[in-house]
C-alpha positions in Angstrom: 92.4 84.7 91.8 96.0 84.1 90.9 97.9 86.3 88.5 98.8 83.7 85.8 95.1 82.8 85.4 94.1 86.5 85.2 96.9 87.1 82.7 95.8 84.3 80.5 92.1 85.5 80.6 93.1 89.0 79.7 95.3 87.8 76.8 92.4 85.6 75.5 89.9 88.5 75.8 92.2 91.0 74.1 92.9 88.5 71.2 89.1 87.9 70.9 88.5 91.7 70.6 91.4 92.1 68.1 90.0 89.3 65.8 86.4 90.5 66.0 87.1 93.8 64.3 84.1 93.6 62.1 81.5 93.5 64.9 83.3 96.0 67.1 83.9 96.0 70.8 81.1 97.2 73.1 81.8 99.5 75.9 80.9 96.8 78.4 83.6 94.4 77.0 86.2 97.2 77.2 85.1 98.0 80.7 85.4 94.4 81.8 88.9 94.2 80.2 89.9 97.4 81.9 88.6 96.2 85.3 90.5 92.9 84.9 93.7 94.9 84.2 93.1 97.0 87.4 92.5 93.9 89.5 95.8 92.4 88.1 97.7 95.6 88.9 96.2 95.6 92.4 97.2 92.0 93.0 100.7 92.8 91.8 101.0 95.8 94.1 99.8 93.7 97.1 102.3 91.0 96.3 105.2 93.4 96.0 104.2 95.2 99.2 103.9 91.9 101.1 107.4 90.9 99.9 108.9 94.2 100.9 107.3 94.1 104.3 108.7 90.6 104.7 112.2 91.8 103.8 111.9 94.8 106.1 110.8 92.6 108.9 113.9 90.4 108.4 116.1 93.4 108.4 114.6 94.9 111.5 114.4 91.6 113.4 117.9 90.5 112.6 
């Protein structure tokens, strides 16, 4: 799953929860949204780590 798609999905779900104030958000909906945020954070950490390892490899190799 790529980060832009995940970000768009999170924004859409958050907006849906904001506009549906009268019915309230269930704990399951909030848990799914929190899980998606954690997955997004994990993907970001992996991407940053991979980029740093690439840079370190260039520095050590050259």
